[in-house]
C-alpha positions in Angstrom: 0.0 0.0 0.0 1.4 3.4 -1.1 1.4 6.1 1.6 0.7 9.6 0.4 3.1 12.4 1.5 5.1 15.2 0.0 8.7 16.1 0.3 10.0 19.4 1.6 13.8 19.6 1.1 15.7 22.2 3.0 18.7 24.2 1.8 21.0 24.9 4.7 22.6 28.4 5.1 25.3 28.7 2.5 27.5 31.1 0.6 27.7 28.8 -2.4 24.4 29.4 -4.1 25.8 28.6 -7.5 26.4 25.0 -6.3 22.8 25.0 -5.0 21.5 26.2 -8.3 23.5 23.6 -10.2 22.2 20.8 -7.9 18.5 21.6 -7.6 17.4 20.6 -11.1 18.4 17.0 -10.4 16.3 17.1 -7.2 13.3 19.1 -8.2 12.3 16.6 -10.8 11.1 14.3 -8.0 7.3 14.4 -8.2 6.8 14.2 -4.4 8.6 17.5 -3.9 6.0 20.3 -3.4 8.0 22.8 -1.5 11.7 23.9 -1.0 12.8 25.6 2.2 15.6 28.1 2.0 17.2 28.4 5.5 19.2 31.6 5.8 21.5 33.2 8.3 22.0 36.2 6.0 19.9 37.5 3.1 21.1 36.3 -0.3 21.2 38.8 -3.2 18.0 39.6 -5.1 19.6 37.8 -8.1 20.0 34.6 -6.2 16.5 34.8 -4.8 15.2 35.4 -8.3 17.0 32.4 -9.7 15.8 30.1 -6.9 12.3 31.3 -7.4 12.4 30.8 -11.1 13.9 27.3 -10.8 11.2 26.4 -8.2 8.4 27.7 -10.3 9.7 25.8 -13.4 9.1 22.6 -11.4 5.9 23.7 -9.7 7.5 23.7 -6.3 6.8 26.4 -3.7 9.8 28.4 -2.5 9.6 29.0 1.3 12.1 30.9 3.4 12.9 30.2 7.0 13.1 33.0 9.6 13.2 33.3 13.3 10.5 36.0 13.0 9.1 37.6 9.8 8.9 41.4 9.8 7.8 44.1 7.4 11.4 44.7 6.1 11.8 41.0 5.5 8.5 40.8 3.8 9.6 43.4 1.3 12.8 41.7 0.4 11.0 38.3 0.1 7.7 39.6 -1.3 7.9 37.2 -4.3 8.5 33.9 -2.5 5.6 31.5 -1.9 5.8 31.5 1.8 7.8 31.6 5.1 8.6 29.2 7.8 8.9 30.6 11.3 11.2 29.0 13.9 10.3 31.1 16.9 6.8 31.5 18.2 7.5 34.6 20.2 6.6 37.0 17.4 4.3 34.6 15.5 1.2 36.9 15.3 3.3 39.7 13.6 5.0 37.1 11.4 1.6 35.7 10.3 0.3 39.2 9.6 3.3 40.1 7.4 3.0 36.9 5.4 -0.7 37.0 5.0 -0.5 40.6 3.8 1.5 39.3 0.8 -0.8 36.2 0.4 2.1 33.9 1.4 1.8 30.5 3.0 3.2 30.4 6.6 4.4 27.5 8.6 5.8 27.2 12.1 8.2 24.9 14.0 6.6 23.5 17.1 7.8 21.2 19.9 4.6 20.6 21.7 0.9 20.1 20.9 0.1 23.4 22.8 2.5 25.3 20.6 1.0 23.8 17.5 -2.6 24.6 18.6 -1.4 28.2 19.4 0.1 28.4 15.9 -3.1 27.2 14.3 -5.1 29.7 16.3 -2.8 32.5 15.1 -3.3 31.5 11.5 -0.5 29.4 10.2 -1.1 27.1 7.2 0.9 24.2 8.6 2.9 23.1 11.7 6.1 21.1 11.9 7.4 18.8 14.6 10.8 17.2 14.8 10.7 14.0 12.7 11.8 11.9 15.8 8.7 13.2 17.8 6.5 10.4 16.5 4.0 10.6 19.3 3.4 14.3 18.7 3.0 13.7 15.0 0.6 10.9 15.6 -1.5 12.8 18.1 -1.6 15.9 15.9 -2.6 14.0 12.8 -5.3 12.2 14.8 -7.3 15.4 15.6 -6.0 18.4 13.7 -6.9 19.5 10.2 -3.7 21.6 9.7 -1.1 19.7 7.8 1.9 18.4 9.7 5.6 18.4 8.6 8.1 15.9 10.0 11.0 18.3 10.2 14.8 17.5 9.9 14.4 13.8 9.1 17.8 12.3 9.5 17.2 9.2 7.5 14.7 7.7 5.1 13.7 5.2 7.9 13.0 8.0 10.3 11.0 9.9 7.6 9.0 6.8 6.8 8.1 6.2 10.5 6.9 9.8 10.7 4.8 9.4 7.5 3.3 6.2 9.0 2.3 8.2 12.0 0.5 10.8 9.9 3.0 13.4 8.7 1.8 15.0 5.5 5.3 16.3 4.5 8.8 15.2 5.2 11.5 18.0 5.5 15.1 16.9 5.2 18.4 18.8 4.7 19.9 18.5 1.2 23.5 17.3 1.2 24.1 18.9 -2.3 25.5 15.6 -3.7 24.3 12.3 -5.1 23.2 11.1 -1.7 20.1 13.3 -1.9 18.6 11.3 -4.7 19.6 8.0 -3.0 17.8 9.3 0.2 14.6 10.1 -1.8 14.7 6.8 -3.7 15.1 4.8 -0.5 12.1 6.7 1.1 10.0 6.1 -2.0 10.9 2.4 -1.9 9.9 2.1 1.8 6.6 3.9 1.2 5.7 1.6 -1.6 6.2 -1.7 0.2 
């Protein structure tokens, strides 16, 4: 029985965006990939953002950007991306307001059910839990309508366990080498058994 889920690869903070842009076309052809998360510690140039957005759009993949909090200045620099992922709940209401004003999707990292329920009340479009938090994923998927991401899956086996427990998406860090496709293929094999 095939289990339905989407992939959500993450680009770690980097200075070598040319390598990222060269690697992504090999990854984005995977039909399960519905979103790509750009994790940043400093803002890339507008040219890089434009190239990443164009490449994502060519493959019908949403480009999301990860922030601690999302403010008006951030929203102007990233006004064309498809959405944002917030990693700190402290300023979540303002982050949601900034994203929604641009009609962007917004997700939020959570570590408890209470945090996830708060994020849902504030208006996020999805929540994420650490991929190893199988009990949280299972409980959330058992009663909540908001989609759930299993975040930072370390291996295809960990990702598959999260999917079996109800995760709608699996987020994993890209290695930027041939192991990325091997990782995806192994997860696809597990999910089709």
